[in-house]
Each structure stands twice: as structure tokens, then as C-alpha cells.
N, C-alpha and C positions, 0 to 999 in steps of 0.2 A: 505494500498501499504505501502509495507517494505521500510525500509531507503536507503536500495541498491537499489532498485527499482528507487527510486525518484533521486537517483543520476544519474543514467544511464542515465533517461529520460532529465533531468536538462543537462546532460554532452551532448545529441544527440542533444539540443533547442539549442546550443551555434550558434547566428550567424554568416555569413561569415566574418562580420568586426572584432568580437571578434577573430575568427579564424587569421585571417590577422596580428591584434594587438599583436597576441601572439607569430606568426611566427616574424612580427619584432623583438619582446622583444627578442625571441632566439638569432635571426641574430645578433642584437647591442648592447646588453648586456651581456648573459650568453654564447656565443660562444667567444666573445673576454676575459670575465674572468677566462672560463677554460683555454686558451690559457695561459692568464698570470699565473695561478697558476702552470700548467704544466712546462712551461719555466723557472718558477724561481727554480722547482726541479729537471731538467735535464741538461744535458752537452752538448747538442746542440739544435737546432732547436727541440720545443716541438713534432711536430708530423714526424720527419725524423727516418726512419727504423736504428733499431740498436743504439740511444740515450739511455744512461742509465740516472737511477736516481742518484741524485748528489746535493752535498751544493756550489757547486764550484762556482755557481752564488753568493751567498751570500758572498763568502770569497772572490772573486774580487770585487763586488759592496761593501762592509763594510769593508772590512780586509785592505785596501790601508790609506795611510796616508791623502788624498785629502778627505775621505769620509765626515770625520767631517765637514772641509770648507764647501764640497757641501749640507750636510742635512743643516747646521746652515745657510747658507747663504739664501738656499728656504724657510724657516723659519721666517727668519728675514723679507724677502722682501713680505710675506706674511702677516703676523703681521702689519707691516707698512700701506701696504694696507689696509689691513680690517679697521686697528682702523682711519687712515686719512679719507681714504674713505666713511666708514661710520658715523663717526662724522660731516665732512662737508655735506654729504648730507643728514643727522638728519636737520643741522640748515640750508639748503637750503629750506627742505621740512617745515620746520618752517616758515621761510620767507615769502615763499610763501602762506599759508595758513591763516598767523596772522597777517600780516604786510601791511603797506603801500611802502613798500620799491620801488623805483622809476622803477627799472628791474625787479622786480619780474615775469611781466608777461612773459617775454623771459624764464624762466625758464625751464617751460616743455617742448617746444619745442626745445632747447638746447640739452636737455637732451635727448629726443628720438633718437636727430638725432647721440646723441654723443652713444648710443647704437646700433645703427641700423648700422653705421657706422665700418667696420672691425679695430681691434686693430692694424691691418698692416698699416692701413692708417696715426694713429699717431706714429706708429714708423719710418716709410718711411718720414715722411714727418721734423719729428724732427732730425732725424740722419743726414739729409741734413742741416737743420736750426744751429742746434748747433753741427753742426761738428768743431772739435776744430783747426783744421789748414783751413779752406774752410768756414766752415758753415757760413750762409748771418749775422745772428744774430752777432758773433763774428767779422764780417770784418764790421759791420758798427759801434759796441762796439770798436772797435780799431781805425776805423776813427773818430770818435767824442771825443774819450777820450786819443788817445794817449799812451795809455797802450798796452803793450807788450803781454799778457795773455791774454785768452780766458773770456769771461765772463762766460760760462758755457760750460761745457766739456759733451755731451749727453754719450759719453763712461765712465761713470764714476758711482757710487751708486747714486749719487745726480740725475743726468739724468735719471737712470734705475727707481728710485723711482718717479719722477714726469712725465714720459708715462703711467708706470703704474697703476698711481692713476685717470686717466684721466676718465676710464672706472667705475671701483668701486664707485665713486661718483654718477656716472649717474646714475647707476644701484641703489644705495641704496636710492639715491632721488625719482625715480619711484615707488620703493615697500615701503616707508616709505610715500609717498604725500596720499595715501587713510589714510591708519591709523589716519595722521594727521590732515586730512580733517573733518574725523569723529567723531575724540574726542570730547566730551562736552567741550566745554571751561567753565563752571560753577566752576570749581575749578583754574583755572587759574585768572580770573576775580577777584573770591575773594582774590587770594592772591595780584592781583596786587591793587586791593582797601585797602589792608591791610598795604598797603606802601611798597612793596615788587616791584623791579625794574623789567620792561619786561626781560631782559638777564639774571637777577637771575632766574626769573619765569619760563623760559624755561629750563635753568638746574634743581631746586629743582623739579618743577611740571610736566614737559611736560615730561621731558626725564626719570623719572621714572614710568610712566604710561604707556609708550612706550616700555620699558626695556626690555619685553621679545619680539619684531617685532624688537627691535633695535638688541638684542642678535640674532635673526635668522636671519637675515640681516648681522649681520658681521661675522658669521661662512658659510655663501653663500661667500662672499667677501675671506673669508680664503682658502677656496677649491678653488675659481679661481684663487689667489694668487699662490697655491703651484700646479695646474695642467698646469697655463700659458706657452705657448711657444713662441706664434709669435713675442710677445716681446722681452723676454731673447735672442731669434736667431739672430734677428738683432741688438741688445744693449748688453745685459750680452756678449756674444760670443766673439764679436771682444774686450771689456771692459776686459774679463780676468775674470768674475765673475763667479764662478761656481753653476750650481743651479742641482737640480734634474733633472727637464725636460730637459735643453740642455743636461745634461752626457747621461741621457738615449739616446737620439738622436747621442751622437758621440760615445756610444757604438755601435751602429746598423749600422749607416751611414760609419764612419771614419775608419773601420777596415777593413783588407782585407776578414779575415774570420766574418761575425756579431756574437756579444757576445749577443745572445738572453738570453741566462739564466741570467748573468748579469743585463741585461736592465729591463727583467722580475723580478729581485729580488728588483731593485729600485722602479719599477711602484707598486710592492706590498708593498711596504713598504710608500709610498703615500698614498695608500688604507688603510692602517692600521691607519694612521696621520686621514685620513677622518672622519673613524667609531670611532675613537677616538674622535674627536669636537663633532660628533653628539650625543655621550652618554654623552660627557660632558654637553650640549645643556640641554639633556634630565634631566639630573641630577639638572642645575640649575632651571629648571622652573618647577621639582617636588616637590622642596624644599622650593617654594616661592607662595603664592596667589596676586593675584592683584585684587583689587576691587576699582570701583569708585562711590563714591555718590554726587550726585548730585541733585540740585532744581530744582524749576521751570525754562523751557528754557525761553528764550527772544532773541531778536535781541540781538548781537553782533559785532560790527565794528572794523574792522581793525586795530592794533595798530599802532599809529605814534613814531618812536623809537628814534626821533631826530637826534643827530648826530650818532648815531649807523647807522640809513637809509644810512648815507654817506660811512660806512666801511663796511657793505653789499652788495650795491651796486659796490665799488669796487670789492669785491667779486666774485661778480657776473658777473663783466666785464672781470677780471681777466682768471677766467675760461674759458669764451668762446672764449677770445683771443686764450688760450694755447689748448682748444680741440678744436676748428674748424677754427680759422680765421687765425693762421699763418700755420698749417698746409696744410690748403685748397690753401692757398696764393703760399706757395713753391713748392706745387703739378703744380700748374698751370703754375707759373714761369717757374719750369724746363720740360715743355713740350712744352716750345717754346726754 
């Protein structure tokens, strides 16, 4: 049987499910990608009759004085949320799998609920809780302390970062929980027996061994941070913080004639950044080799961290309070 005949038979043998998946791939990925590419290099709607090839979209998107602030704002927000979110998520995964911290058992349910809830839940809850003028937290702060200023203005960089961190922490925890649990503890135990403290062992032993996974999760959080729109729409736009996602929205919705070419050019810039991040991760992983040498397995008990247990307990309590309890309480109270 010739090679071409084998290929034709394999093509005819594709199942209905495979054809459906290929159709979904074309509709959900290929069509939007082609539309974005055409829109970036045309002077109007990509499929409008009479539209001409042009670079005006790139000139409008990247040639204005505010372009640098928009791009740098998105990159800074994505970097902050990726680094802090991945780092805190790793710490929580380590606490859950290695220690006797009192609140460690609620970590997984809290993180699952945090991922399941839409980001609008946190954005709406905190936009009311920490409103500078009438937020519940700020009103309580003024009554208790007599201070004229607000405790936290959600419409600011700290407020935007606070709300944007909630989901990356949960995603990082869930993605790192499995690798942290399956990792052999022999090397960690040897480090502790050699006199290294538990915290230093986490930093010097556990983190380097899991570094490929940690880097991959960090890149996922970077991509999520660059593409996020729901939280920036409710917080960054009122705060006057320029971001790529909100700028794309404004180019399409706030003009009498939507500027599809400039919006597509900005979207193409995000895609280029994402591709560069994937390439960087591949280069980093290709340049290093990782190996773990262990001895005979034995039963290993969770570690008692002493005074550090209360610090990690406080971290878990604060995250649960900020991610679930306070926003949920505000939305329930605001419904009546």
C-alpha cells in the first residue's frame, strides 16, 4: 500500500468526534486569529468590502504618546501578579503537603472555590468594600480611628493588584499541589537532618527541584495577567490606569466608528508577547537539566514549624478573608 493511499484511508477514518473537534478549533481559534491578523493590516473592518491594506492601525495603536504607558502598565501588572501569585501559591502548596499548620486543610476547598467563582465576583465585591468615599471598610476605619483618609482606595494601583492577585494564587496552588505532593521528601529530610531549617529547605531544596513547574505556572499567570479584562474594566478604567485590554475595549466601544485596525494591532501585540514568553520558557528549560537522587523510601511525618506555623496560619486566614468572606459578605448585604 502506497503512502498516499494510507493517508487517504486515515483521513476517511476520522471519527465524527474528531471532525466536531476540528470544527470547534476552526471556529474558536483559527477564525478569530485570521480576523485579528486581517484587521491589523486593514483600514477598517477586516471583512468590509472596499477596505484597503494599511498600517494605520499600528500607527494609531503604538504611535500615540500614551502607548508606552499602556504597554508598560499591562506588563507591570502581569509581572507583579505572576511573581507574587506564583510565589504565594507555591508557599501554600508546600504548607499543605509538608506541614502541620492548623488551617492547611481548608486551603484546597478555598482555592477550588476561588477558581470556580468568576473574577467579577471579587471585582464587584471589592469595588464596593473599598470605595474611597463610601466603602464599608473605609467607613468602619474612619469610625474606629477618626482618620479622615480611607484605609484602602480600590481605584488605585494597590487596589488593582490586590484584586488581581486572588485568582493567580489559587491557580498556582492547584497546579503546584500535585507536583509538591508527589515529590520525594528524601532530599528535604536530609537537608533538615543536616541542620538546615524547614523554611530554608523550602527555599534551597524544594523550590529548585520544582522550578520547571513553577516557571511554567508563572508563564500561565503572566498570560492571564496580560489578557485579563473583567477586573481592569471595573477597577482600572475608573482609576485611570491604562492597560492593553481596556484600551482595546475603548477603541471598539467608545468611538462612533469602531477602530478595528488599532484594536487588532494591540491584540496582535499581546499575542507576540505571549509567543515570546513561551519561547523564553522553552529556552530556559532546554538549557538546564534536572535530576533528583533519592534513597530508600520511608514514612515521613509532616513538619511542625513552630512559630512559623502561626505566620502561615495568618496568611491562610488573610487570603480566605480577602478572596471569599469579605466579598461574599458585601454582596449578600448589598442584596438586601
